[in-house]
C-alpha positions in Angstrom: 50.0 54.7 61.5 52.0 56.0 64.4 55.8 55.5 64.0 58.2 55.4 66.9 61.9 54.7 67.1 63.6 53.3 70.2 67.3 52.5 70.5 69.1 49.5 71.9 72.7 49.5 73.2 73.0 45.9 74.4 71.2 42.5 74.6 70.5 42.1 70.9 69.2 38.6 71.3 66.5 39.8 73.8 65.0 42.2 71.3 65.1 39.6 68.4 63.3 37.1 70.6 60.8 39.7 71.8 59.5 40.6 68.3 59.3 36.9 67.5 57.4 36.0 70.7 54.7 33.3 70.5 51.1 34.4 70.2 48.1 32.1 70.8 50.6 29.2 71.1 51.7 29.8 67.5 55.2 30.4 66.3 55.7 33.9 64.9 57.5 34.0 61.6 59.2 37.2 60.4 57.1 39.3 57.9 60.3 40.4 56.2 64.1 40.0 56.3 66.5 42.3 54.5 70.3 41.6 54.2 69.9 38.6 56.5 70.6 35.1 55.4 69.9 33.0 58.5 66.6 31.2 59.3 66.6 31.3 63.1 66.5 33.9 65.9 69.9 32.8 67.0 71.3 33.2 63.5 69.8 36.6 63.0 71.2 37.7 66.4 74.7 36.6 65.3 74.3 38.5 62.0 73.3 41.7 63.8 76.2 41.3 66.2 78.7 40.6 63.4 77.6 43.7 61.5 77.9 45.8 64.6 81.4 44.6 65.3 82.6 46.1 62.1 81.6 49.7 63.0 84.3 52.3 62.2 84.0 54.3 65.5 83.6 52.3 68.7 82.4 53.6 72.1 81.1 51.9 75.1 77.7 53.5 74.6 77.2 52.9 70.9 73.7 52.2 69.7 73.6 48.7 68.3 70.0 48.5 67.0 67.0 50.7 66.2 63.6 49.3 67.2 60.9 50.8 65.0 57.3 50.4 66.1 54.4 51.1 63.7 51.0 51.1 65.3 47.6 50.9 63.6 44.2 51.8 65.0 42.0 49.0 66.2 39.2 50.6 64.1 41.1 49.6 60.9 41.9 46.0 62.0 39.6 44.5 59.4 41.6 46.1 56.6 45.0 45.1 57.8 46.5 42.0 56.2 49.9 40.3 56.3 50.5 41.5 52.8 49.8 45.0 53.8 52.2 44.8 56.7 54.9 43.4 54.5 54.3 46.1 51.9 54.6 48.8 54.6 57.8 47.2 55.9 59.3 47.3 52.4 58.3 51.0 52.0 59.9 51.8 55.3 63.1 50.1 54.2 63.1 51.9 50.9 62.7 55.3 52.7 65.2 54.5 55.5 67.9 52.9 53.4 68.3 49.5 51.8 72.0 49.3 53.0 71.0 48.3 56.5 70.0 45.0 58.1 66.3 44.6 58.9 64.0 42.1 60.6 60.3 42.7 60.7 57.5 41.0 62.6 54.0 41.8 63.8 52.2 41.5 67.1 48.5 40.9 67.3 47.4 41.7 70.8 43.7 41.3 71.1 42.4 44.0 68.7 45.7 45.8 68.2 48.3 45.3 65.5 51.9 46.5 65.9 54.6 46.2 63.3 58.0 45.8 64.8 61.2 46.4 62.7 64.7 45.8 64.0 67.3 47.8 62.1 71.1 47.7 62.4 72.7 50.9 63.6 75.4 50.6 61.0 75.2 49.9 57.3 75.6 46.4 56.0 79.2 45.1 56.3 80.7 48.6 56.1 80.8 49.8 59.7 79.4 53.2 58.6 76.8 54.8 60.9 73.3 55.1 59.4 72.1 57.8 61.8 69.7 60.5 60.4 68.6 63.8 61.9 65.4 64.5 63.6 64.2 66.5 60.7 65.0 63.6 58.3 63.1 61.2 60.5 60.1 63.5 60.6 60.2 63.7 56.8 60.3 59.9 56.6 57.2 59.8 58.8 55.3 62.1 56.5 56.4 60.2 53.4 55.2 56.9 54.9 51.9 58.6 55.7 51.6 59.8 52.2 52.2 56.3 50.9 49.6 54.9 53.2 47.0 57.5 52.1 47.6 56.8 48.4 47.8 53.0 48.5 45.6 52.2 51.6 43.0 54.9 51.8 40.7 52.5 53.7 42.9 53.0 56.8 41.1 56.2 57.7 41.7 55.8 61.5 45.4 55.2 61.4 46.7 58.6 60.3 48.2 60.7 63.2 48.9 64.4 63.1 52.6 64.4 63.6 54.1 67.1 65.7 50.8 68.1 67.3 51.1 67.0 71.0 49.8 68.8 74.0 51.7 68.7 77.3 49.4 67.9 80.3 50.0 67.1 84.0 51.0 63.6 84.8 48.3 61.1 85.9 48.0 60.4 89.7 49.9 57.1 89.3 53.3 57.2 87.6 54.1 54.2 85.3 57.8 53.4 85.1 59.3 52.9 81.6 61.0 49.6 81.1 63.9 50.4 78.9 67.2 51.4 80.5 68.7 52.3 77.2 66.1 54.9 76.1 67.5 58.5 76.2 66.0 60.9 78.7 64.3 63.0 76.0 62.5 59.8 74.8 61.5 59.0 78.3 60.0 62.5 78.7 58.2 62.1 75.4 56.7 58.8 76.4 55.7 60.2 79.8 53.9 63.1 78.1 52.2 60.7 75.8 50.9 58.6 78.8 49.7 61.7 80.5 47.8 62.9 77.4 46.2 59.5 76.9 45.3 59.3 80.6 43.6 62.8 80.6 41.4 61.9 77.6 40.5 58.3 78.6 37.0 57.7 80.1 37.8 54.2 81.4 40.7 52.0 82.3 40.1 49.8 79.3 40.1 52.8 77.0 43.4 54.0 78.6 45.1 50.6 78.0 43.7 50.4 74.5 45.1 53.8 73.5 48.5 53.0 75.1 48.8 50.0 72.8 47.8 52.0 69.8 50.7 54.4 70.6 53.0 51.4 70.7 53.3 51.4 74.5 52.9 47.8 75.7 51.7 47.5 79.3 53.2 44.9 81.5 51.8 43.5 84.7 52.8 42.6 88.3 50.5 40.9 90.7 47.6 41.2 88.2 47.9 45.0 87.9 49.4 47.2 85.3 52.9 48.2 86.6 54.5 50.0 83.7 55.0 50.1 79.9 57.7 48.8 77.6 
């Protein structure tokens, strides 16, 4: 799977409702909750807000939430079940730290499956930051990959090569990134990912398909792709 981490500095309720958005006119239920007691999106939002209000060191630009996206190849879709997604969520929580708040859900967009996990930016009811270094996050990715290889060897198409990314020239059309709270370095990384996918795609459909696999959700205006979330 491909694992990405985005940050959120405000509007907690918007992100909670986003990962629980309806699909095919069906209500989306969380795959997993951890250190959360409520049963509604409004209740979970209030719990995340309360936990954040207890942080020990407060600044105007504090990160309130981490939005983790795990993407699976559409070639493995027949082998991906709700139980598998729940198990992967549990393993991520085990690796990242059980003393945080988590809310996990999945999006099934046509042939693509994305696992979305919201994680508090502070530990449960202590106000202590749970930030980890880039090196530690990369080690977490590798550990999660190892777990997938051992327990789900059938997911042969969903194993990326972390750290191996080639910079290429931007595509002729620039796609804006819809996330005002993403740091510049993350925006640059996303732009490079879009450029790489564009250079390798043989059709518009393949381009959009690979964007979704990377966890980049296209959005539309006037019937045309306008940008990515």
